[in-house]
MARNU-591078 format. One record per residue (C-alpha): x, y, z. Coordinates in steps of 0.001 Angstrom, whole numbers, plus 500000, padded with zeros to 6 digits. Layout:
BEGIN
XYZ/...
This chain:
BEGIN
500000500000500000/501320503426499051/501478506371501418/501534510118500911/505333510099500999/505426507688498072/503873510413495935/506064513261497156/507930513476493873/504970512627491679/502762515455492919/505389517991491847/505336516883488234/504028519643485954/501139517534484703/499980516561488169/500061520202489303/498246521250486161/495443518777486797/494936520123490299/495048523728489138/492394523083486501/490129521377489013/490703524161491530/489536526721488990/486385524743488207/485559524323491872/486152527999492587/483959529320489783/481455526485490279/481677525199486750/482800521769488008/480349519050487025/479683516742489947/478299513225490110/476857511425493126/476642507635492959/473937506406495327/470915508651495889/469825507522499333/469831509207502733/473420510400502181/473687510920498449/470476512818497734/470949515559500378/474530515991499144/473450516212495497/470729518747496277/473021520939498368/475757520981495720/473184521855493060/471851524604495314/475376526057495404/475294526381491627/477097523227490487/475634520986487826/474975517676489596/474216514282488095/472902511614490420/473562508012489455/471526505191490958/470595501672489869/467121502134491362/464997503191488392/462222504272490753/464455506869492400/465674508146489051/462111508509487787/461005510218490987/463761512826490753/463024513282487065/459516514324488074/460956516801490545/459899514764493571/461813513747496692/461457510395498441/463440511394501543/461972513360504424/465021515605504845/464889516770501205/461946518912500129/460274518099496822/460094521833496119/463910521985496195/464221519004493859/461656520460491477/463337523878491402/466827522478490811/465625520007488202/463755522711486303/466854524925486416/468936522132484874/471285521912487852/470115518485489046/469461515391487012/469406511664487690/470309508638485603/471069504967485929/473796505141483290/477416505162484490/478491506613481139/477553510015482560/480831509845484519/482889510629481413/481567514205481429/482122514834485152/484921516504487088/484103515117490534/482438511868491600/481127511065495083/480478507458496090/477586507363498582/476420503757498353/475207501532501217/477648499489503293/475560496888505119/476825493961507153/476267490339506254/474245487974508438/477575486929509970/478363490581510894/481096490882508261/481393493986506061/479515493937502772/481460496298500523/479937494931497323/478187498237496599/481470500140496917/483197497612494679/480431497866492065/480582501675492111/484377501673491706/484115499170488862/481538501425487215/483871504411487466/487126502699486433/486593502297482662/485163505824482485/487717507550484706/489095510761483170/492343512606483761/491904515335486343/488831513843488000/488368513778491773/486759510697493337/485556510946496936/484318507901498843/481788508820501540/480292505447502423/481086504366505993/483544501499505942/486570499923507617/489994501622507608/491840500721504428/488893500470502045/489835503510499957/493433502430499426/493047498631499457/489809498252497490/488876501408495580/492372502576494553/493455499333492771/490156499156490880/490384502757489681/494017502352488596/493231499325486419/492776501627483416/496369502843483759/495779506220485414/497634506934488677/496073508431491793/497755511654492822/499183512108489317/496365511615486812/493357511754489108/492586512439492753/491143510070495343/490021510819498890/487759509631501678/485403511994503498/482949510336505896/479299511192505654/477852512761508784/474161512689507970/471779512577510935/468263511913509584/465702514288511012/468283516704512422/467179520206511427/470069521961513150/473001520146511546/472704519262507861/474978518763504874/475238522537504695/476787523218508100/478181519980509543/482003520104509705/483798517758507310/486776515424507638/488861514360504656/491933512272503962/493541511905500523/495858509246499136/498268512146498526/498384515700499879/497265516929496441/494232514650496588/493374515938500043/493759519541498872/491382519037495962/488734517409498136/489195520031500838/488564522869498408/485330521306497235/484064520463500726/484768524025501832/482054525128499433/479642523310501765/481194524425505056/484417526281505931/485118523736508676/487081520993506925/489519518942508996/492253517386506825/493795514219508259/496913512377507176/495311509568505166/492047507976504053/492569505374506785/492536508086509454/489363509566507964/487727506133507792/488636505464511441/487258508880512426/483798507909511248/483925504602513085/485059506297516286/482134508705516111/479607505891515863/481326503491518253/481410506288520843/477626506473520610/477201502692520612/479272502248523764/477547505041525663/474075503845524649/475025500359525828/476141501817529154/472797503495529851/470896500451528530/472670498256531056/472080500786533830/468403500917532847/468098497173533488/469789497577536857/467585500530537786/464465498471537097/465615495938539679/466641498618542170/463384500601541830/465259503654540559/464142505746537591/467069505867535136/465459508811533331/465470510852536532/469098509888537124/470169510901533609/468409514257533897/470112514900537220/473552513912535918/473055516151532862/472926519165535160/476712518846535537/478239521375533120/481415519348532465/482580515764532212/479184514282531312/477194513848528100/473640512502528367/472655509357526481/469300507619526892/468265503950526933/465753502451524550/464500499343522751/467777498896520859/469786500785518277/468931501333514641/469755503254511520/472537502555509094/475491503287511371/475363502272515035/474145498665514609/476690498007511837/479819500152512085/481294498536515230/481384495205513398/483286496769510485/486099497679512851/485949494387514758/486242492471511494/489222494529510312/490906494364513730/491163490576513506/493513491003510539/495944492490513077/495376489766515725/493416492286517765/490005491653519304/487773494600520142/486155493062523223/484851496330524646/483241497358521356/481639493976520781/480321493840524346/478549497159523791/476983495836520591/475879492720522477/474156494792525178/472342496921522589/471240493879520610/469765492344523758/467357495229524370/464542494017522062/464478490783524075/464114492767527274/461322494856525739/459330491746524857/459958490421528363/458505493667529761/455423493236527580/454948489647528748/455339490550532421/452997493530532142/450338491364530514/450769488709533200/450070491313535868/446732491953534161/445924488258534062/446763487854530371/449438485981528438/451533487127525506/450457484230523290/447359485439521447/447537488944522883/446894491926520615/449955494184520632/449921497547518848/453426498867518159/453769502637517892/456706503807515777/458836501496513640/461318504134512440/464739503755514024/464259506995515960/461640509646516597/460285511923513861/462068510311510893/460951508132507999/464056505939508139/463347502384509311/466702500842508400/467791498307511040/465105499601513372/464896497816516732/461184497512515974/462046494750513512/463474492405516132/460804493427518669/458011492513516238/459734489269515233/460040488235518875/456397489109519532/455286487048516530/457512484178517583/455772484127520967/452331484047519375/451236487664519731/448902489324517243/450876492366516059/449857495564514285/451715498848514050/451192502536513439/453824504981512195/452929508269510488/456304508247508698/456584504576507623/453548503291505674/454872499733505210/457302497684507279/458841494266506658/460216491756509147/461561488215509067/463339486301506335/466434485918508500/468134483292510626/466313484338513810/462846484562512262/462421482591509059/458971483688507829/458784486947505914/455983489353506762/455073492823505557/452754495059507549/450881498221506648/450495501017509170/447018500910510721/444942503940511771/445475505065515347/441904505562516539/440368505220519988/438697501925519110/441983500301518112/443746501606521215/440999500257523455/440914496885521678/444665496301522023/445836494250524971/449077496255524966/450278499395523231/454065499281522850/455866502575522197/459090501887520264/459720505223518494/458485508261520396/457225510413517533/456114513869518632/452980513495516469/451478511074518984/449056512318521629/450430510314524536/447804511513527003/445117510146524698/447014506906524192/447380506337527929/443726507212528516/442377504818525868/444751501853526014/444352499199528732/448147498800528990/451093500831527702/454730499690527618/456902502716526968/460517502111525883/461446505774525243/460009507635528260/457335509326526171/454702508965528909/456664510313531847/454539512592533994/451195511364532660/448668510261535265/447527506653534926/446137503880537069/448765501764538867/450274499173536541/448732500671533416/451980502259532171/455295500407532292/458362502435531399/461684500848530458/464297501714533077/461773502877535685/460275501366538843/457269499140538206/
């Protein structure tokens, strides 16, 4: 594997400097043509923001439905307004295609494809590999390629770089290659693509400089690190930090239940300390694209170095156990009312991975529902953001099932043996829910402070 020092002489060659200068000029006057491969929760907000800045942006995605939707000027992601897509499309600054040949006319290409984990918790970088293979035969001199997909340290240099160089062009001399981790937080209105600080590492200093200049068009806060590996590790640290701290409060929540202490009260009290503490909250598990997956990317890579990330894997184990505890709470709460879980009607509220978003990727609701079905419960769900939700077809629950969100009316609340709050959307009227439902199990503290009959509301991490 080559390092920045390996290119020290190459980057001073007249041609290499000329390539960078030309790209710098295009970035500065916003005539650079930019492509974004992968138009999901990361790629589409990036494409829209770059187009808003005045660049001509081409989105590339194998999903024909997404391409058609954008062609009509419509958004399919909550964080991107259809009015913005329509305006930019009509102005000719945003277009979408499924054809990789569009790359030949671009100056910059972002790779924003998914990086899931396999059933065995190993990295699945097939989407990155496919994207790189799509770029390679179309790679042009002077282009900048930026990988943004979250992945293990070494992916940019060990996987993407060799594929791109197959056509004979050299990174740092003929084209530029860098890694800049995405930092998208679905539903976050305060920090977006526009103002979230960036991190970038290039395979050479020239590569880093080119990527830095572009990213500074989005935000002036761009932290340049020594290599793509450092940038890749930065992203993993950010998410592992959250995973470990969530696991800590999840474990304390279980202890507090036994000790008749309210963990939510404890967290609020601890958060009054102005230094040395950052509040995290327990819940039914972790979800989204990052926290349930990213720790395993690092654990898998660490084994190549005869290193075992015991602390990181323990945190993931604690978080993965929470859906089992939630179902146990439901069963115990029903027992106290003289009912059993088998055959009980359970209404799940919120299947998105967190409150007020339409993103249900790796939601803890999936495992919760699978466990309820496995134990014979009759399950329905409501989520104003997620109209359909699929579970099963995995090693832990073989059958596949797809549900449609049901109306949340008083009759359904009253007819349910248990209402289980998994995602605490602010659209829910929790006072009404508690008043109408015979039993509520609350995993996100949405009902705290509401008056209810003894035993009617069970909160995760609180005295029974």
